[in-house]
N, C-alpha and C positions, 0 to 999 in steps of 0.2 A: 658571666657578668658579676655574679656574686663573689666568685673567686678573686676577680680583679679588685673589687672594692675591699674585700677582706685582706688581700695582700698589701694594698696601699695603706690601709689603716695600721697594719702591723709595721710597715716601714716608717710611718709617721710616729708611731709610738716608740719605736727603737731610736729614731733620730731625737725625739724629745728626751728620752732617758739618757742618751749619750751626751746631750747638751749640758747635763749637770756634771758630767765627768770632765768636761773641758774647762780649764781655768778661765775665770772671768776676764774679759778684755778690759783694760784700763788705759786711759790716756797717760802717756808718760809725763812726768813733772818737768821735763825739759822742753816742753812746747807751750805756746800761748796761742789761743784762737782769737782772731780779731775780725771785726767788720771794718773794711776800708770804706769811708764815706766822704762825701763832698758837702761842706757846710759853708755857706757864704762865698762860694766860688773857690774855696781852699780845701786841700786834702787833710783829713783827720782819720783817726782810728778809734774804735770802741772795743773794749775787752768784752768778748762774748759772755764771759762768766759774770759780768756785771749787768747783763740784760735778761729779761724774761719774755721777750716777744718782739717781733718785728712785723709791722703791718703797712701795706701800701694803700694809698687812696682811702683812708678811713675818714669819714665825715667828722668835722670838729665844729661844735656849736660855739660861736663867738660869745664872749662875755664882756660887758663894760668893765674896764679896769684902768687904773692909773699905772699899771705895770705893763709897759709895751711888749715885754717878752711873753706875756700870757696870751696864747692864741685862743683858749677856750676850754671846752670839756669834750671828751670823747668817751664812748661806752666800750667796755671790754668785758665780755662774759658776764654781763649784768651789773658791772661796777662802773660808775662814772669817775673818770680820772682827769685831773687837770693836765693840759697840754701846753708846754712852753716851747718857744722857738729857740732852737739851739744856736742859730746864727746870732740872734739878739743877745743870748747869754754869753757868747764868745766875743761880743763887741763888733760884729759885722752888721752891715745894713740888713734890715728885715726884708726877706724876699717875699714874693707872692706865693701863697699856697704851696708849702712844701709837700712833696709826695709821700714821704715816709714818716712813720711814727715808731719809735722804739720805746719799749717799756723798760724802766729801770728796775733791776732786781731789788728786793728788800722793800721796806716800807718807810714812810707812807707811800702810797702809789703815786707814780709820776711818769708821764709820757713826754718825750722830746721829739719835736718835729725837725726834719732836715730834708734837703733837696735831693740828694744823690746817693745811691748805694752803688759803690764801685765793685766790690767783691768781698767774699769771705776768704780768709787766709789763715793757715796754721804755720807759725814760724817758730824756729828754735828760740828758747828763752834768751839766748845770747844776742838775738837781734833786737831785743827790747832794752832800752836804757831806762832804768827806773828813775822816777822823779818824785819820790816821796820824801817826807820829812818837813821840817819847819820852813825851808826855803820854798817848798812846793806850794804852801799856802798863799804865798805872794803871787803865784802864777794863776790863781783862780781855779778853773775847772781842768786844767791840763796837768797830767802826771806822767811824764816820761815821753819817750820818742821811740818809734819803731823804724827799722830799716827794711823797706820793701823793694822789690825789683823796680816799681814805678816811682820810687823816691822815698824820702824820709817823711814820716807823718807824726805829728804830735798826737798823744793819746788823751782822749777825753775821759776823765774819771767820773763815773756816775755818782759816787758818794759825795764828791766835791761839788758836783753840779746840783745835787739835791740840797746840799748845804747852802749854796748860793741862792737857789729858789726860795728856801725858807727865810733867809735873811731879807730877800727882796719883799717877801710877803709880811715881814715884821714878826716872824716867829723866832723863838729862842731855840734854835736847833743847831747843832754843830757836828762835825765829823767825829769828834771825840765821844759824843753821846750816841752815835749810830752803832 
């Protein structure tokens, strides 16, 4: 029995040492990872690189507010974060209790609520039509379009969404200052 344990420890040690000799795996720059989501009954996509977490069925404590898109506050790892309804921010009717909360990467903290998670997908960068620049600012939270097998989806930009939330709350925050 001791021989078996000793042999297994030696194999694990050898595998561990060998792992440092193998080149690190990296994602190629030619691919984009997305979450395909449903918001207000319509298909959209979120860049996974712009998110820092995805949570189903998280309780949200409502707040009295004159901002209809503000759903309330939710706790994440001991931090209280404002939650905004993504459908309302995109101009759709506000649905009842969205199931999913996505945390926007970066700061200040922001969570967005939406109804439907369709799937995670990794697509070639050529499948994404970029929508940045001055003309994009006129389109609100949307920056680009992606071609997926289930149809084309507008891409929701988290920085632009955070900027919209700050303007709605009366803060002086812009994408340029992010």
